N, C-alpha and C positions, 0 to 999 in steps of 0.2 A: 469603488464597486462594493456593492452589498454581498456579503457571503451568507448564504444559507447552508451551513455545513452539514447538517444531517442530509438535505437533499444532494448536495454536491458529493458527499461521500456515496450516498446510494448510486447516484450517476457514474462514479468511478467504479463501483462494484459492477454495475452492468456492462461498463466498458471493458473492464478485465475480463468478465465472464465470456464476452465474445471472443477473446483470444485463448481462454481456456478451452472453450468449444472447438476452436480451430487447430487445436494440437492433434497431429495424426498420431495413430497408434505407434507407428515407429519412431516417433520423434521425442518420446519421453525420456529418452537418455540423453538428449543433447545438453552440451554445456549452455550456460547463459552469461550474460555480461557481468552476473555477479559471480565471480570466479570460484568460490568455495561452494556454489550451488548448481546442480544440474536442474532440468525442467521439473521433476517431481519434488525435489527439496525446494526449490523457489516457491512452487505452489503449496507446498506444505507449510512453508513460512507465512504465506498469505492466509491460508485456512487457519493456522494456530493463531495468528494475530486477529482474525475475526472472531474466533471463539473466545479469545482473552478479551475482547471488547464486551461481550456478554457477562462475563464472570466479574470483571473490574468495575463496569457501570451499576451492576447489581450491588456493589458494595463490598464484594470480597477482597481480601488481601492477596498478594502475591504468594504468601506462605499458605493460606488456606487452599489455593489451587494447586500449590506444590507441583509435582510432575505430571499431574493427570493429562496435561495438553502437549507432552512431549511425545516423541516417536512419530510412527506413520499415522497421519490423519486422513489420509487419502483413500486407503483401501483398495477395493478393486473397481471403483468408479470415481475418478477424481473431479469429473464434472458435478456430480451428485454431492460430493463432499464440499465442494466449493460452494455450491447453491445453498446447501444447508447452513454453512458458515456465514455467508453474506448475508441471509435473512436474518440470523442472530444479530449480526453487527448492526444492520441498518435499522432494525426495530429498536435495539438498544440506544443508539444515538438519536432516534426519533422520538423516544419516550419524553413525556413531560418533565421538564427540569434537568434533562440529561446535560445541557450544555452548560449549566452553572454548578451542578454538583461537582465535589471534588473527588477526583479518582487517584487510587494509590498505585501508579505506574512505577516502572523501574527507575525512572529519573525523579521520582519525588512525587508528592501529591500535587496534582494540577487540575484546574478546572476542566470539566468534560469538553469543552470547546477547544481546549489546547490538544487534548488527546485525540478528538475528532479530527483536527486539523493534521495531527501527525499520521494518523491513519489513512486519511484521505490522500496524502502524499505518497504512503507506503504502497497502497492499492494500485493507484494509478501508475507510479513508475514502475512497480515490479509486473504490471500488466504489460506495459512497454517492453520490458526485459524478456518477458515470455515470448511476445510476438517477434522481438529480434531474434531470439534464440531459434525459433520454429520457422523463420522467413515468411511470416504473415506481413501483410499491409500494417504498417506502423504509425498510421495517423492517428493522433489523439483529437477528441473534440475540442475545438478551439476555446470554448467555454471553461472546460476543465483546466486546460492548459493556462489560461488567463487567471484563474481561481487559484491554481496552484503556484504560479509565479507571485502572486500577491500573498500567500501564505509563507513562501520560501524566503523572498527577498529580505524581510525584516530579520530573519533568523540566519542568513546565509553564512556569516561568521561562526555562529555556535554550530551549524550543521557542518561547516567545512572542518572545524575543530574537533568534532566528534569521532573522527577516524572512520566513520560509517561510508564515506565518499570519498572517491579519488579526487583529490584536490588540486591536481595538476590538469585539469581538463578547462580548456577555454574555447568558447563557441567562437567560430571565424566571424570576420568582419561582416556585417549585413546578413546575418543568419536569421533565420526565422524564429518566431516566439517558441516553438517547441523545441527546436535545437539549443536554443538560449537556456530553456528550462532543463533540459537533459544535461546540458554541459555543467550548470549550476549544481546538479546532483551527481556529478562524476561519471556521466555517460558519454560515450564517444559514438554518435550516431553517424 
């Protein structure tokens, strides 16, 4: 499978946007599958991550950005905040040379393609988390699921050891590809 990370990342941003747009006004306080976050905290995490893409791919260091992207980034219009951040991230990863350039992320300097792959996973799966929390249909685009599996499988042990995912989740025998992906990333669909 040939993976065009900038375009897959942009499609994941669009997929998650649909889930953000589907959150009803009275659902913003619901808890999510990420036990430490309610819906606004989860979306704030996604928005913050998108904004970090713009900063880090422009060559800034974590120290230079400092705490500027901490706190509430959603304001009174979560969808508008998401849209603005998604454009920044999509444009940054589509920039010429972005996949080859070294990016100083929290886990060390990595090529842009590694960072883009991790952001792709984060955006896609947290979109599913938001849909799960708010009772929306949770089917993900099969192309995105397959691309995500292709990125996750070679890193499965490293991701499991990161402590970021519940490592005790196993997909049932005969599970579909989306369920297998979600289980690999600690989700219990």
